[in-house]
C-alpha positions in Angstrom: 92.2 10.9 -73.3 91.2 11.1 -77.0 92.6 7.6 -77.5 90.4 6.2 -74.7 87.3 7.7 -76.3 88.2 6.2 -79.7 88.7 2.8 -78.1 85.3 3.0 -76.3 83.6 4.2 -79.5 85.0 1.3 -81.5 84.1 -1.3 -78.9 80.5 0.0 -78.8 80.3 0.0 -82.6 81.5 -3.5 -83.1 79.8 -5.2 -80.1 76.0 -5.1 -80.4 75.4 -6.1 -76.8 77.7 -3.3 -75.6 75.9 -0.9 -78.0 72.5 -1.8 -76.5 73.9 -1.4 -73.0 75.2 2.1 -73.9 71.8 3.1 -75.5 69.9 1.9 -72.4 72.3 3.9 -70.2 71.0 7.1 -71.9 68.2 8.5 -69.7 64.7 8.6 -71.3 64.1 12.3 -70.6 62.8 15.3 -72.4 65.4 17.8 -73.2 65.9 21.0 -75.2 68.8 21.4 -77.6 69.9 24.3 -79.7 69.9 23.6 -83.5 72.0 25.9 -85.6 69.8 28.1 -87.6 66.4 27.4 -85.9 67.0 27.7 -82.2 65.7 25.4 -79.4 64.0 22.1 -80.2 62.5 19.6 -77.7 63.8 16.1 -78.0 63.8 12.8 -76.1 67.4 12.1 -75.1 67.3 8.3 -75.8 64.9 8.1 -78.8 66.3 11.3 -80.5 69.9 10.7 -79.7 71.0 11.4 -83.3 70.2 15.1 -82.6 72.8 15.4 -79.9 75.2 12.6 -80.5 75.9 13.4 -84.2 76.8 16.7 -85.8 73.7 18.1 -87.6 75.9 18.5 -90.7 74.5 15.1 -91.7 71.2 16.9 -92.4 72.8 19.5 -94.8 72.2 17.5 -97.9 68.4 17.1 -97.3 68.1 20.7 -96.2 70.0 22.0 -99.3 67.8 19.9 -101.5 64.6 21.3 -99.9 65.9 24.8 -100.2 66.3 24.4 -104.0 62.7 23.1 -104.3 60.7 25.3 -101.9 59.9 28.8 -102.9 58.6 31.5 -100.5 54.8 31.2 -100.2 54.7 27.5 -101.1 52.5 25.0 -99.3 54.6 21.9 -98.3 53.5 18.4 -97.2 55.9 16.7 -94.8 55.1 13.0 -94.6 56.9 11.5 -91.6 57.6 14.8 -89.9 59.3 13.1 -86.9 59.8 15.9 -84.3 59.6 18.8 -86.7 63.2 19.7 -87.7 62.3 20.0 -91.4 59.1 21.8 -90.7 61.0 24.5 -88.7 63.5 24.9 -91.6 60.7 25.0 -94.2 59.0 27.9 -92.4 61.8 29.8 -90.8 64.4 29.7 -93.6 62.8 28.7 -96.8 59.6 30.8 -96.5 57.0 28.2 -96.9 53.6 29.8 -96.1 52.2 26.6 -94.7 53.6 23.1 -93.9 51.1 20.2 -93.4 53.0 17.7 -91.3 52.0 14.0 -90.9 53.6 11.9 -88.2 52.1 8.5 -87.5 54.3 7.6 -84.4 52.5 8.7 -81.3 55.8 9.0 -79.4 56.9 11.7 -81.9 53.6 13.6 -82.1 53.9 15.4 -78.8 57.4 16.6 -79.6 56.3 17.6 -83.1 53.5 19.7 -81.6 55.8 21.3 -79.1 58.5 22.1 -81.7 56.1 23.7 -84.2 54.3 26.0 -81.7 
């Protein structure tokens, strides 16, 4: 079974048309996922597929860098806040007293608001 999964994964990665078909097969629904360390986050299954298709370990470098820079009580500006993953870490784990989040994409703003409240 694992072999079949690898074959399908490779076929999707090397064939752009097949990749687009696979992405379009993902439903465009709101969903909640559990992110290690911060709890539930609202996502859009298709637009935010990296949050559930990939291991969040890819974010470890950015989060570790932020942790070294942010001190408890700091005010932090997050330009391009997306859906609020970094905002949540800044407040919940790194002790930022306030995060001012900017997100220009309207499709992300509703999820950002939902995730930070």
